[in-house]
C-alpha positions as CSV (number, residue, x, y, z in Angstrom):
1,M,109.4,79.9,110.9
2,Q,109.8,77.0,108.5
3,N,112.7,76.4,106.2
4,L,112.0,77.0,102.5
5,K,112.6,74.7,99.6
6,L,113.2,76.4,96.3
7,T,113.8,75.0,92.9
8,I,115.9,76.8,90.2
9,V,115.0,75.9,86.6
10,Q,117.9,76.6,84.2
11,P,116.6,75.9,80.7
12,D,118.0,76.3,77.2
13,I,115.3,78.7,76.0
14,I,114.0,78.1,72.4
15,W,114.0,81.4,70.6
16,E,110.6,83.1,70.4
17,D,108.6,79.8,70.6
18,R,106.2,80.1,73.5
19,Q,104.6,76.6,73.3
20,A,107.9,74.8,72.8
21,N,109.3,76.4,75.9
22,L,106.2,75.7,78.0
23,D,106.4,72.1,76.9
24,K,110.1,71.9,77.6
25,I,109.8,73.4,81.1
26,T,106.8,71.2,81.9
27,G,109.1,68.2,81.2
28,L,111.9,69.6,83.2
29,I,109.8,70.1,86.3
30,S,107.7,67.0,86.0
31,G,109.9,65.1,88.4
32,I,109.7,67.7,91.2
33,E,108.1,65.9,94.2
34,S,108.4,68.5,97.0
35,T,109.3,72.2,96.8
36,D,107.8,75.5,97.9
37,L,109.0,77.8,95.1
38,I,109.8,77.2,91.4
39,L,112.0,79.9,89.9
40,L,112.2,80.5,86.1
41,P,114.4,82.9,84.2
42,E,113.7,86.2,82.5
43,M,111.4,85.9,79.4
44,F,111.4,82.2,79.9
45,T,108.9,81.6,77.1
46,T,110.7,83.6,74.4
47,G,114.2,84.5,75.2
48,F,115.3,88.1,75.6
49,S,113.5,89.3,72.5
50,M,112.8,92.9,71.5
51,N,109.7,91.8,69.5
52,P,106.9,92.4,72.0
53,Q,104.4,93.3,69.2
54,K,104.5,89.7,68.1
55,L,105.2,87.9,71.4
56,S,103.3,89.7,74.1
57,E,100.5,88.2,76.1
58,T,98.0,89.6,78.6
59,M,97.7,88.5,82.2
60,D,94.9,86.2,81.1
61,G,97.1,84.6,78.4
62,I,98.5,81.1,77.9
63,S,101.7,81.5,80.0
64,V,100.2,83.1,83.1
65,N,97.5,80.4,83.1
66,W,100.2,77.7,82.7
67,M,102.0,79.2,85.7
68,K,98.8,79.1,87.8
69,K,98.1,75.5,86.7
70,V,101.6,74.4,87.7
71,A,101.4,76.3,91.0
72,T,98.2,74.5,91.9
73,E,99.4,71.0,90.7
74,K,102.8,71.3,92.5
75,G,101.5,73.1,95.6
76,A,104.3,75.6,95.1
77,A,104.6,79.3,94.0
78,V,105.9,79.7,90.4
79,V,107.9,82.8,89.4
80,G,109.2,83.9,86.0
81,S,109.4,86.9,83.7
82,L,107.1,87.3,80.6
83,I,106.5,89.8,77.9
84,I,103.1,91.3,79.0
85,K,100.9,93.9,77.2
86,E,98.8,96.1,79.4
87,N,97.0,99.4,78.6
88,N,98.7,99.4,75.2
89,L,102.2,99.3,76.8
90,F,104.7,96.4,76.9
91,F,106.4,95.3,80.1
92,N,109.1,92.8,81.0
93,R,107.1,91.5,83.9
94,A,108.0,89.1,86.7
95,V,104.8,87.1,87.4
96,W,104.3,85.4,90.8
97,A,101.6,82.7,90.8
98,F,100.6,81.3,94.2
99,P,99.1,77.8,94.7
100,N,95.8,79.3,95.7
101,G,95.4,81.0,92.3
102,K,96.5,84.5,93.4
103,V,98.9,86.4,91.1
104,V,101.1,89.4,91.8
105,N,103.7,91.0,89.5
106,Y,106.7,93.3,89.3
107,D,107.7,95.3,86.1
108,K,111.4,95.6,85.4
109,R,112.6,99.0,86.6
110,H,116.0,99.2,84.8
111,L,115.7,98.5,81.1
112,F,118.8,97.5,79.2
113,S,119.5,100.5,77.0
114,M,122.5,98.8,75.3
115,G,120.1,96.2,74.0
116,E,117.5,98.9,73.2
117,E,115.1,97.4,75.7
118,E,113.8,100.9,76.6
119,R,112.7,101.4,73.0
120,H,110.3,98.5,73.2
121,F,109.2,98.2,76.8
122,S,108.0,100.6,79.6
123,A,109.9,100.7,82.8
124,G,108.2,99.8,86.1
125,T,108.1,102.3,89.0
126,D,107.4,100.1,92.1
127,R,109.3,97.4,93.8
128,I,107.3,94.7,95.5
129,I,107.8,92.5,98.5
130,V,106.0,89.1,98.4
131,E,105.1,87.4,101.6
132,Y,105.1,83.7,101.3
133,K,105.2,81.0,104.0
134,G,106.5,83.5,106.5
135,W,109.3,84.7,104.2
136,R,109.5,88.1,102.6
137,I,110.8,87.9,99.0
138,C,111.9,90.7,96.6
139,P,111.7,89.6,92.9
140,L,113.8,91.7,90.5
141,I,114.9,91.2,86.9
142,C,118.3,90.9,85.3
143,Y,119.8,94.4,84.7
144,D,118.3,95.5,88.1
145,L,121.3,93.6,89.5
146,R,123.7,96.4,88.6
147,F,121.8,99.0,90.6
148,P,122.3,98.4,94.4
149,V,120.1,101.3,95.5
150,W,117.1,99.6,93.9
151,S,118.0,96.3,95.5
152,R,118.7,97.8,98.9
153,N,117.2,95.9,101.9
154,S,115.5,98.3,104.3
155,A,114.9,95.4,106.7
156,N,111.8,94.4,104.7
157,Y,112.9,91.3,102.9
158,D,114.7,88.0,103.5
159,I,115.3,86.7,100.0
160,L,116.4,88.7,96.9
161,V,115.7,87.0,93.5
162,Y,117.0,88.0,90.1
163,L,115.4,86.4,87.0
164,A,117.8,86.9,84.1
165,N,119.0,86.3,80.6
166,W,122.6,87.2,81.5
167,P,125.2,86.5,78.7
168,A,128.2,84.4,79.2
169,V,130.6,87.2,78.2
170,R,129.7,89.0,81.4
171,H,129.4,85.9,83.6
172,Y,132.1,87.2,86.1
173,V,130.0,90.4,86.7
174,W,126.9,88.3,87.3
175,K,128.6,86.0,89.9
176,N,130.3,88.8,91.7
177,L,127.3,91.1,91.9
178,L,125.0,88.4,93.2
179,V,127.5,87.7,96.0
180,A,127.8,91.4,96.8
181,R,124.0,91.8,96.9
182,A,123.7,88.9,99.4
183,I,126.4,90.3,101.7
184,E,125.4,93.9,101.7
185,N,121.7,93.2,102.2
186,Q,122.1,90.3,104.7
187,A,119.7,88.2,102.7
188,Y,119.7,85.0,100.7
189,C,120.3,86.0,97.1
190,I,119.2,83.9,94.1
191,G,120.2,84.4,90.5
192,V,118.2,82.4,87.9
193,N,119.7,82.3,84.4
194,R,119.5,80.3,81.2
195,V,122.0,78.4,79.1
196,G,122.4,77.9,75.3
197,T,122.4,80.4,72.4
198,D,119.6,82.9,71.6
199,G,118.3,84.1,68.3
200,Q,120.7,87.0,68.3
201,G,123.8,84.8,68.7
202,L,124.4,85.5,72.4
203,N,125.7,82.6,74.5
204,Y,124.6,81.9,78.1
205,A,126.5,80.0,80.6
206,G,123.8,79.5,83.3
207,D,125.7,80.1,86.5
208,S,122.4,80.2,88.4
209,M,123.2,80.6,92.0
210,L,122.0,80.6,95.6
211,I,124.1,82.7,97.9
212,S,123.8,82.8,101.7
213,P,123.7,86.1,103.6
214,K,127.4,85.4,104.5
215,G,128.3,85.2,100.8
216,V,128.7,81.5,100.4
217,A,127.5,80.5,96.9
218,Q,126.1,77.3,95.5
219,S,126.0,77.2,91.7
220,L,124.5,75.2,88.8
221,V,126.8,74.0,86.1
222,E,126.6,75.1,82.4
223,K,123.9,72.8,81.2
224,E,120.1,72.6,81.2
225,Q,119.0,71.4,84.6
226,I,116.9,72.0,87.7
227,K,118.1,71.9,91.3
228,T,116.3,72.2,94.6
229,F,117.8,73.9,97.7
230,A,116.7,74.4,101.2
231,I,117.3,77.6,103.2
232,S,117.0,78.2,106.9
233,F,115.2,81.2,108.4
234,S,116.7,80.5,111.9
235,E,120.3,80.7,110.4
236,L,119.4,84.0,108.6
237,N,117.9,85.5,111.8
238,S,120.7,84.4,114.0
239,F,123.3,86.0,111.7
240,R,121.4,89.2,111.5
241,N,121.1,89.4,115.3
242,K,124.8,88.6,115.7
243,F,125.9,91.2,113.1
244,P,123.2,93.9,112.9
245,L,124.2,95.9,109.9
246,K,120.8,97.7,109.7
247,N,121.6,99.7,112.8
248,D,124.4,101.6,110.9
249,A,122.8,101.8,107.5
250,D,122.1,105.0,105.7
251,K,118.5,106.1,105.3
252,F,117.2,107.3,102.0
253,T,114.1,107.5,99.7
254,I,114.1,106.5,96.1
255,L,112.3,109.1,93.8
256,N,110.5,108.2,90.6
257,S,112.7,110.7,88.8
258,G,115.7,108.4,89.4
259,G,117.3,110.5,92.1
260,F,117.3,109.9,95.8
261,S,117.1,111.9,99.0
262,G,118.8,110.8,102.2
263,N,120.4,111.6,105.5
């Protein structure tokens, strides 16, 4: 199993300006010479806006096609969250574009009621596991981080990714929960956040992070930047074999009603 190179993009997102953000990120990633995976934040073309009637796109829209183009040009998968309209519903959707043109997606399960997200968007019902270069990756979105049952690793993923617009006022929650998710799930955990101030006056400190399965964190500083990391499958597998938590884990099933059954 090969190591994986991943690039975190931490931009200052321009409020509700799709083309300006695509142009900006195109510039930020232009110098990437070698990576396997490019990770973008939640709603990376708009900021965390509750205006989907104006800002939504389809899966054949400008942003998804931009992601597919970048994936092909860079020879790397591209992942980020967009406001997507489908069947007359709006979704906060994580889109995963592969270098071969294939696209898969995950719709945010936990909508941020304190920001009235549930009034404007429909919640997803299914978690996905993406298989890429021998790695199994679980992409989730922002508020999902607070719900460990939804993030639970049933020995079916190696990397857990959260795409976010997580405000600076709760940065300590962000950092601590990311570390907790890595440790409890024995997986690499990646948090991809933004910097700057959005159109609602919320400030963002970045704090994008890569955390090892042992809880060791590497962070980006509070500025617009990109950074590439390399992670090792052999180190992950060795640690899991040495300390096999899954043998003692509780078994349960998540229900669409929001409850769970277990034994």
